[in-house]
N, C-alpha and C positions, 0 to 999 in steps of 0.2 A: 834958768833955775838957779836959785841961791845955793851957797855951800851948805846952809842949814837944811834946806829941802833935800839936797842930795844925800846928806847923812841920814835923814829920816827914812827916805826911800830905800837906801842901802840896808838899814837895820830891818825894815819890814821884809825885804827880800830874803835876808838871812834867816829871819824867824819863819818865813814861809817854807824854806827848804827843810828846816828841822821839824816844824810842826807837822808837815805832811809826809816826811820821809823818815820817820822814826824806824830804827832797826828793831825788828821783833824776831829774835831767833826762835825757830821752830824746826823740828826734824823733817828731813826729806824721806822719801820711800827707801833710800839707801842707808839711812842711819846717821848721817851727819846733818848739821843744821844748814838750811837753805830753803829752796822752794819745793818742787816735786821731785825733780831728778838732778837738778843743778845745785851745787853747793854755793854758799855765799862766804864772804870774809867775816861774817859775824861769829862771835863766840859767846856761849852762854856765860853769864856772870859767875864769879867764883861762888862755890858752895850751892849752886842751883842745879836743877835737873829738869829734863823734859822727857815725857813718855808719850808714845803715840801708837796708833794702829791704823793701817791702811789696807783696804781690801780691793783686789782686782780679780777679774774672772780667773779662777784656777790658782790664785795666789793670795797669801796673807802675809803682811809685813808688820812685825811688832818691833818697835825701836825704843831705845832709851839712851839719853845723852846726858853726860855730867860735865859741869864746869868745874875744873880742878884748880883754878887760879885765874889771874888776870889775863892770861894768854894761852891757856891750854884747855882743850875739850876732848873728851873720850866718849865714844858712842859704840853701841852694839846693835846689830840687826839680826832678828830671828825671823827667817823667811821659810814659810811652808808653801811648796809649789807642787801640788799633785803628786805624780809618781816619783818625782825627784826627792821627795821627803823634805826634811827640815835641815837647815844649816844656820850656824851662828857666825857672823862676820864682825870683826872689830875695826873701828875707825879711830884715827887720831887727827886733830887739827890744831895748829899753832898760829896765833895772831902775831904777825911781824910788825904791824902798825895799826893803830886805832884810827877810825875815820875822823877827819877834821873838816872844817869848813871848806878848805881848798885842797884837801888831800884825801884820797880814797883809803878805806881800810884794806889791808893786805894780809892774806893768810896762806899757809901751805899745809898740805895734809896728805894722809895716806888712808885709803879705804881698803877694807878686806886685808888687813895686815898679814893674817895667816894664809892668804891666798886660797881660801876655801872655794872661791869661784874665779875671781879675776882681781888681782891686786892693782890698785890705781893710785898714782901719785899726781898731785896737781898743785898749782899756784893760782890764786884767785884774788881779784880786787873788786870792791863794792863801793858805790858812791851814790848818795842822795842827790837828786837834781831838782830844779824848780818844778812847781806844779804837782808835787807829790810823786814824781817819777823816781825810780831807783834802778841803777844799772849794775849788773854783775858780769864780769868778763874774766876768763882765765884760760889756762893751757894745761893739758894733762895727757897722760897715757892711759892704758887700760880701756875702760869703758868710755873715755872721753875722746879718743881719736884726734888729739890735737886741740884746736881752739874750741871753746864753748862759751855760752853766754846766756843771759836772761834779762828781761826788762819787766819791772813791776809798775803798775799804774793804779791809782785809787779809783774805785767806782763809787763807793759810799764812804762815810767816815770810818767804818769798821770793816770795809771790804776791799780787797785788792785783787786785781786781775794780773796774770803774768803769762809771758810767752818765753819759752826756753828752746835752746838749740844745744845739744850735747856733743856735737861734732859729727853725728850721724843722722839724727832725726829731730823733728820739732815736737814740742808738747805744749799744752796750754792748761791753765787751771785758775781756780779762784780760791782765795783764803779769807775766811770770815772770822774776825775776833769776837768772841763772846765773853765780854768782861776782860780783865787784864791778863787772865791766865789760860783761857781755853781758845783753841783754834779749830775751826772746821774746814776741811779741804775737799775739793772735788776737781776732777779734770780728766784729761785724755793724754795718755803716755804710752808709747810703743804699741799703738794700735788698740789699746784697751782703756776703758774708763776705770778710774779709781775713785774711792770715797774713803774718808777717814777723819781723824781728828787727833789733837794732842793737848796735853796739859803741861804747863811749865810752872815750876815752883821756885 
């Protein structure tokens, strides 16, 4: 293979990674951006916000997340769970490094800052891979119990499947993008099915 052909194939491979591994930040059921239960290193763009609602049997989760700069994200979770009543939990996430072609994005964060239920600190890395795959891996305490991770895979142009492990249990879900701003989510987490959606501006 000539050097020119190698250059062309290298460029196509790089484009494939970014075309099919675009980071689309959306809130989790816990109020930070990520998948269903596992956070990612993604941060909402500055001056943007995302709101979402997710329902599980006996539980309703309403979340809002704000991008407050190039590297800071603040979110809140309002959870209503049967006889336990309602509680508001605040989350903060800082991006230490933006994702590059050969380098993952890296972020650290704290969930439930006020310890209304269980304060959790973590560090997480996210990286797009060939064929539209995207990997998230991190370590944390609180609800994470050490190592955690998730893998995303494209099903259709606007649909992603994902598998998560939060250090204790597995979960799986699907996220469908409806236009550039809306996401619809469904999956199985902690023995219960959830459905919901989010809007990002």
